[in-house]
PyMOL commands that place a pseudoatom at each C-alpha (Angstrom):
pseudoatom trace, name=CA, resn=MET, resi=1, chain=A, elem=C, hetatm=0, pos=[-69.223, 9.078, 22.654]
pseudoatom trace, name=CA, resn=ALA, resi=2, chain=A, elem=C, hetatm=0, pos=[-68.012, 11.961, 21.152]
pseudoatom trace, name=CA, resn=THR, resi=3, chain=A, elem=C, hetatm=0, pos=[-64.256, 12.464, 21.480]
pseudoatom trace, name=CA, resn=THR, resi=4, chain=A, elem=C, hetatm=0, pos=[-61.913, 14.672, 22.675]
pseudoatom trace, name=CA, resn=LEU, resi=5, chain=A, elem=C, hetatm=0, pos=[-59.203, 16.807, 21.392]
pseudoatom trace, name=CA, resn=ARG, resi=6, chain=A, elem=C, hetatm=0, pos=[-56.732, 15.653, 24.301]
pseudoatom trace, name=CA, resn=SER, resi=7, chain=A, elem=C, hetatm=0, pos=[-57.715, 12.264, 23.160]
pseudoatom trace, name=CA, resn=SER, resi=8, chain=A, elem=C, hetatm=0, pos=[-57.267, 12.152, 19.742]
pseudoatom trace, name=CA, resn=VAL, resi=9, chain=A, elem=C, hetatm=0, pos=[-54.066, 14.443, 19.987]
pseudoatom trace, name=CA, resn=ASP, resi=10, chain=A, elem=C, hetatm=0, pos=[-52.638, 11.470, 22.406]
pseudoatom trace, name=CA, resn=THR, resi=11, chain=A, elem=C, hetatm=0, pos=[-53.631, 8.631, 19.649]
pseudoatom trace, name=CA, resn=VAL, resi=12, chain=A, elem=C, hetatm=0, pos=[-52.037, 10.727, 16.770]
pseudoatom trace, name=CA, resn=LEU, resi=13, chain=A, elem=C, hetatm=0, pos=[-48.891, 10.901, 19.494]
pseudoatom trace, name=CA, resn=ALA, resi=14, chain=A, elem=C, hetatm=0, pos=[-49.047, 7.462, 20.138]
pseudoatom trace, name=CA, resn=ASP, resi=15, chain=A, elem=C, hetatm=0, pos=[-49.260, 6.332, 16.602]
pseudoatom trace, name=CA, resn=ALA, resi=16, chain=A, elem=C, hetatm=0, pos=[-46.540, 8.859, 15.751]
pseudoatom trace, name=CA, resn=ASN, resi=17, chain=A, elem=C, hetatm=0, pos=[-44.173, 7.488, 18.530]
pseudoatom trace, name=CA, resn=ARG, resi=18, chain=A, elem=C, hetatm=0, pos=[-44.393, 4.025, 17.302]
pseudoatom trace, name=CA, resn=ALA, resi=19, chain=A, elem=C, hetatm=0, pos=[-43.372, 4.667, 14.037]
pseudoatom trace, name=CA, resn=PHE, resi=20, chain=A, elem=C, hetatm=0, pos=[-40.816, 6.828, 15.133]
pseudoatom trace, name=CA, resn=GLY, resi=21, chain=A, elem=C, hetatm=0, pos=[-39.339, 4.174, 17.622]
pseudoatom trace, name=CA, resn=THR, resi=22, chain=A, elem=C, hetatm=0, pos=[-40.104, 0.988, 14.525]
pseudoatom trace, name=CA, resn=PHE, resi=23, chain=A, elem=C, hetatm=0, pos=[-38.362, 3.253, 12.478]
pseudoatom trace, name=CA, resn=VAL, resi=24, chain=A, elem=C, hetatm=0, pos=[-34.646, 4.148, 14.518]
pseudoatom trace, name=CA, resn=GLY, resi=25, chain=A, elem=C, hetatm=0, pos=[-35.294, -0.061, 15.258]
pseudoatom trace, name=CA, resn=LEU, resi=26, chain=A, elem=C, hetatm=0, pos=[-34.995, -0.755, 11.564]
pseudoatom trace, name=CA, resn=LEU, resi=27, chain=A, elem=C, hetatm=0, pos=[-31.678, 1.589, 10.815]
pseudoatom trace, name=CA, resn=TRP, resi=28, chain=A, elem=C, hetatm=0, pos=[-30.147, -0.023, 13.866]
pseudoatom trace, name=CA, resn=VAL, resi=29, chain=A, elem=C, hetatm=0, pos=[-30.710, -3.226, 13.150]
pseudoatom trace, name=CA, resn=CYS, resi=30, chain=A, elem=C, hetatm=0, pos=[-30.711, -2.878, 8.855]
pseudoatom trace, name=CA, resn=LEU, resi=31, chain=A, elem=C, hetatm=0, pos=[-26.841, -0.671, 10.521]
pseudoatom trace, name=CA, resn=LEU, resi=32, chain=A, elem=C, hetatm=0, pos=[-25.730, -3.639, 11.874]
pseudoatom trace, name=CA, resn=VAL, resi=33, chain=A, elem=C, hetatm=0, pos=[-26.143, -6.449, 9.406]
pseudoatom trace, name=CA, resn=GLY, resi=34, chain=A, elem=C, hetatm=0, pos=[-24.740, -4.239, 6.670]
pseudoatom trace, name=CA, resn=LEU, resi=35, chain=A, elem=C, hetatm=0, pos=[-21.857, -3.306, 8.704]
pseudoatom trace, name=CA, resn=LEU, resi=36, chain=A, elem=C, hetatm=0, pos=[-21.789, -7.341, 9.396]
pseudoatom trace, name=CA, resn=VAL, resi=37, chain=A, elem=C, hetatm=0, pos=[-21.328, -8.007, 5.584]
pseudoatom trace, name=CA, resn=ALA, resi=38, chain=A, elem=C, hetatm=0, pos=[-19.161, -5.211, 5.055]
pseudoatom trace, name=CA, resn=ARG, resi=39, chain=A, elem=C, hetatm=0, pos=[-16.402, -6.861, 7.684]
pseudoatom trace, name=CA, resn=ALA, resi=40, chain=A, elem=C, hetatm=0, pos=[-17.635, -10.287, 5.886]
pseudoatom trace, name=CA, resn=ALA, resi=41, chain=A, elem=C, hetatm=0, pos=[-16.599, -9.584, 3.070]
pseudoatom trace, name=CA, resn=ALA, resi=42, chain=A, elem=C, hetatm=0, pos=[-13.529, -7.366, 3.526]
pseudoatom trace, name=CA, resn=PRO, resi=43, chain=A, elem=C, hetatm=0, pos=[-11.296, -9.595, 3.704]
pseudoatom trace, name=CA, resn=ALA, resi=44, chain=A, elem=C, hetatm=0, pos=[-12.398, -11.153, 0.279]
pseudoatom trace, name=CA, resn=SER, resi=45, chain=A, elem=C, hetatm=0, pos=[-11.604, -7.535, -1.961]
pseudoatom trace, name=CA, resn=SER, resi=46, chain=A, elem=C, hetatm=0, pos=[-9.637, -4.856, -1.071]
pseudoatom trace, name=CA, resn=GLU, resi=47, chain=A, elem=C, hetatm=0, pos=[-11.925, -1.876, -2.089]
pseudoatom trace, name=CA, resn=LEU, resi=48, chain=A, elem=C, hetatm=0, pos=[-14.905, -0.983, -1.560]
pseudoatom trace, name=CA, resn=VAL, resi=49, chain=A, elem=C, hetatm=0, pos=[-17.946, -0.721, -3.766]
pseudoatom trace, name=CA, resn=GLY, resi=50, chain=A, elem=C, hetatm=0, pos=[-18.982, 2.145, -3.221]
pseudoatom trace, name=CA, resn=PRO, resi=51, chain=A, elem=C, hetatm=0, pos=[-18.700, 4.758, -0.573]
pseudoatom trace, name=CA, resn=ALA, resi=52, chain=A, elem=C, hetatm=0, pos=[-20.423, 4.663, 2.489]
pseudoatom trace, name=CA, resn=GLU, resi=53, chain=A, elem=C, hetatm=0, pos=[-23.172, 7.243, 2.145]
pseudoatom trace, name=CA, resn=LEU, resi=54, chain=A, elem=C, hetatm=0, pos=[-23.945, 4.681, -0.256]
pseudoatom trace, name=CA, resn=GLY, resi=55, chain=A, elem=C, hetatm=0, pos=[-24.850, 2.064, 2.479]
pseudoatom trace, name=CA, resn=LEU, resi=56, chain=A, elem=C, hetatm=0, pos=[-26.039, 4.514, 4.946]
pseudoatom trace, name=CA, resn=SER, resi=57, chain=A, elem=C, hetatm=0, pos=[-28.869, 5.689, 2.642]
pseudoatom trace, name=CA, resn=ALA, resi=58, chain=A, elem=C, hetatm=0, pos=[-29.521, 2.299, 1.196]
pseudoatom trace, name=CA, resn=ALA, resi=59, chain=A, elem=C, hetatm=0, pos=[-30.263, 1.189, 5.750]
pseudoatom trace, name=CA, resn=PHE, resi=60, chain=A, elem=C, hetatm=0, pos=[-31.887, 4.565, 5.926]
pseudoatom trace, name=CA, resn=VAL, resi=61, chain=A, elem=C, hetatm=0, pos=[-33.884, 3.775, 2.758]
pseudoatom trace, name=CA, resn=ALA, resi=62, chain=A, elem=C, hetatm=0, pos=[-34.908, 0.005, 3.639]
pseudoatom trace, name=CA, resn=ALA, resi=63, chain=A, elem=C, hetatm=0, pos=[-35.876, 0.918, 7.725]
pseudoatom trace, name=CA, resn=ALA, resi=64, chain=A, elem=C, hetatm=0, pos=[-38.690, 3.820, 6.495]
pseudoatom trace, name=CA, resn=LEU, resi=65, chain=A, elem=C, hetatm=0, pos=[-40.477, 0.773, 3.650]
pseudoatom trace, name=CA, resn=GLY, resi=66, chain=A, elem=C, hetatm=0, pos=[-39.862, -1.698, 6.252]
pseudoatom trace, name=CA, resn=THR, resi=67, chain=A, elem=C, hetatm=0, pos=[-41.370, 0.922, 8.628]
pseudoatom trace, name=CA, resn=THR, resi=68, chain=A, elem=C, hetatm=0, pos=[-44.220, 1.722, 6.366]
pseudoatom trace, name=CA, resn=TRP, resi=69, chain=A, elem=C, hetatm=0, pos=[-45.030, -1.709, 5.561]
pseudoatom trace, name=CA, resn=LEU, resi=70, chain=A, elem=C, hetatm=0, pos=[-44.606, -2.360, 9.631]
pseudoatom trace, name=CA, resn=GLU, resi=71, chain=A, elem=C, hetatm=0, pos=[-47.316, 0.408, 10.183]
pseudoatom trace, name=CA, resn=GLY, resi=72, chain=A, elem=C, hetatm=0, pos=[-49.444, -0.516, 7.464]
pseudoatom trace, name=CA, resn=GLY, resi=73, chain=A, elem=C, hetatm=0, pos=[-50.411, -4.066, 8.988]
pseudoatom trace, name=CA, resn=GLY, resi=74, chain=A, elem=C, hetatm=0, pos=[-47.628, -5.926, 8.766]
pseudoatom trace, name=CA, resn=TYR, resi=75, chain=A, elem=C, hetatm=0, pos=[-48.400, -6.496, 13.005]
pseudoatom trace, name=CA, resn=GLU, resi=76, chain=A, elem=C, hetatm=0, pos=[-51.433, -7.502, 11.875]
pseudoatom trace, name=CA, resn=ARG, resi=77, chain=A, elem=C, hetatm=0, pos=[-49.568, -9.756, 9.675]
pseudoatom trace, name=CA, resn=LEU, resi=78, chain=A, elem=C, hetatm=0, pos=[-47.078, -11.316, 11.332]
pseudoatom trace, name=CA, resn=GLY, resi=79, chain=A, elem=C, hetatm=0, pos=[-49.132, -12.159, 14.488]
pseudoatom trace, name=CA, resn=ALA, resi=80, chain=A, elem=C, hetatm=0, pos=[-47.574, -8.859, 16.347]
pseudoatom trace, name=CA, resn=GLY, resi=81, chain=A, elem=C, hetatm=0, pos=[-50.603, -7.317, 16.052]
pseudoatom trace, name=CA, resn=GLY, resi=82, chain=A, elem=C, hetatm=0, pos=[-52.620, -6.501, 19.461]
for i in range(1, 82): cmd.bond("trace and resi %d" % i, "trace and resi %d" % (i + 1))
show_as sticks, trace
zoom trace
């Protein structure tokens, strides 16, 4: 049976939404972990090592790489693939 255009578009939109949700979730986790690390390191050192933009960029890159890995078969490797 041939797939219709609507079916193809629905599949693409579902995949894009899943990837976006994964990215947002990973970005949130990276930001929280970064905040916890910064708070834990603050009493040990009186000054920041680098600008806040560097930490935000690192969180963005980590979330993007994690999303790419998860969407590229990582869910199945972890046993979470449906």
